[in-house]
Steps between C-alpha positions, in 0.01 A plus 500: 500500500850369542724360229530167678120465496493579129768244418278228645223574247475351152551703185128516416419609854762775477361627172149502645620683811677756277174564310304535824757737648503712184121525517524603865757765408278634223202522735713668766624756246142580399398541864805718560413722203144545630614563857346183642821316587577528869826306512724648231793282611312209348600624152867454581438161660309373197773618263763319707293182507470508121876547471564206734268275302660603170846437646411145603342435160812634330723276710296196401505592132879541511541166677285331236732612219 
């Protein structure tokens, strides 16, 4: 997911997407620990997506001040 796509979403949508992505990351970590995860690069991608979402949320919170 690109930053420009994230900036188009509302704050509630971003927070929901962050929760969903964190849940996906947790599930991927469990699968990785049990040896069931085939695409280990997905862990890195999910972490980056969470960071992007948090960055956009941080920008909006700073702008609101």
